[in-house]
C-alpha positions, 0 to 999 in steps of 0.5 A: 503440435499446432493442433494439440495446442489449439484444442488445449487452448480451447478449454482455457477460459482466462484469455490473459493466460493464453500466451503464457500457457501456450509458450509454457506447453509449446516449450515442453513439447519443443524440449521433447522433440529435440530429445527424441531426435537425438534418439534417432527419430525423424522430425515428423516422428519426433513431433508425433511422439512428444505430442502423444507423450503429452496426453489428452489436450482436452483433459490437460486443458481442463486441468490447466483451466482449473489452475490458471483462472482469477481467484477471489479472496472472499475471506479478505473481503468479508474481513474488510466488511466486518472492519468497515462496519465496526469503524462506522459503529464506532464513529457514529457512537463517538458523534453522540458522545461529542454531542454531550459536550459543550465544544467551542467552534475551534474545537469542532473544527479540529475534528477531521470528519463527522460521523455521517461523512465518515460513513460516506467516505467508508462506503466510497472507499469499500466500493472503490476497493471492489472496482480496483479489484476488478482492474488487472493490476498490470494495467495499473502498473502500465500507467504508473508513472502518469499516475504518479506525476498526477499525484505529485501535480495535485499535491503542488497545485493544492499546496499553492492554492489551497494552503492559506484558506483550506490547509485542513483540505490539504492535510485531509486529501493531498497528504494521504493520496501521496501515499499512493506513490509507494506501490506505484513507485514498485510498478515504475522501477519495474519497467527498468527491470534487467537494466543497469546503474543508469536506470537505478540512478533514474529510480532513485530520482522517481523515489526523490520527486514525491519526497521533495514535494512532501518536504516542501508541502511542508510535511516532515512526517509524510516526508519521512514515510514516503522516504522509508517505505519507497527505500523499502520497495527500491531495496526489494527490487534490488534484492530481487536482482531487478538491476544488473548492479552489485546488490551490496554496494547498491543497498549500502549506498542507497540507505547510507545516502538516504539518512546520512545526507538527510541527517546532515541537512536537517542539522544544518537546516536547524541551525542555519534556517530552512525549518519552520518553528513548529518543525523545530519544536517537534525536534526538540520534543522528540529528543529533550521534551517541550511544553507540548509534552502534555499530549504524550503525557495525556496518551500515557495517562489514558493507557495507564488508567484504561479499564479492561472493559469500559469507559475509564472516565477520563475527560479527553473530549475537548482536551486532545485534538483530532481524537477521532483521527490521530488519537483514534486508538486511545479513544478506543482504549479510553471508551471501550477498554484495553480488550476492545483496543487490542482486539481492533489492533489484532484485527489490523495486524491480521489484515496487514499479515495477509497483505504481506502474505499475499504479495510475497507468495505472488510468483509475479515479481511486479505483483510482489512489489506492489503488493509490498508497497501497500503493505508497508504504507499500512504497517507503517501508519499502524506502528506510528499511530500506536506508538504516538498513542502510547506516548512513545512518539511525537506528534505527527501526521498518521492514521489508524487504517480504516478506523481513523477519520479523514477522507483521503486516509479512508480512500487510500486504505481501501484503493490499496486493499483493492490493489491487493485483492487485484494481485490475488486475483491474478496470482495464478495468471501471470509468470515471474515476469511480464511485459507491461509496456507490451501491446497485449496489455490492455485497458480492461475492466472485467465486469 
């Protein structure tokens, strides 16, 4: 048996797959040996017969090598390249349109980044996507706790020392980077796999820490985004039986506590202090309207007057704040027509569909949970962005994935796509569960 396994493993080129393939084949041989011994063979005869039944070790190894090797989602990479080029073209044209208007310095400051910065961030993001793709996602998962703590510390430090003079930098960098906590949260709770209510409580604490920091920054939109996204990730983990708990009770308590208590707390904060004036105004605007409704009305006007093709000639530059980030979709409708806007929207829907498809078809549950975390963040921002640009939702911090300006959001989107590509790359390598804390997992970059 050992000689057979040695010859078979010599045909396997991906060393990450060695322990899993060897364990699987050895298990098959051992089962056959036991069956042969029950049939009356001696141990030596049973082992020889079991090995012979396995066939040629070289042919079996070559066949397994075709299956258990890294894959590259070339179609996804090409699609991301097309999206990147299209987004750059839109922003270059936008910068030329802005130059035709006489804007005040305050209006110029409202713009997140110029076209040159957008190009730079997009190129950096695309390169980071390829770098993250080359890193085994299980390695990222192994250091997930450190990375989450680092993101939270970064957000707190920037909030304390940069809020007064550089609050825009906080919105552009710290807020979007906190969204990386969502896929990393999936890796954190994976380390509690197979344990009970105590570790489920620890998972809830890991969920609440980024949410509390986001609330104190303060950003209600980021708080809600993190809360919902991480709740969904934790719900997926509970549904997959990661924890030895009653799934129905755990999920009901999780969502009931997550929304029941905050709603009560929000009502108390609204009437007895704890919310800033602009936060109160946004709550009022959402339910009964306010003076800020002109933004929602402007968005609806842009959509209603958009042509099938081309510019609708509505004067929006200088009248809509951050139109190259929070209102990027309305800019596309206004300047290029409904067909162009829906084409961009359709492409992003395809990308997000592929993200969930890769994640849900992944047999390794760590990859599944991390991938779904990335998909949830992208889908959430796309839905909120489109809803706000159609005038259905109040003003919030959001972005159109890969198209909105803002260095942090661009980098985050590409890093998440890198994680997805890494999950796809190793989809045929890892079994259902792996020990990411084990010594066999090493920090490697397959260059």
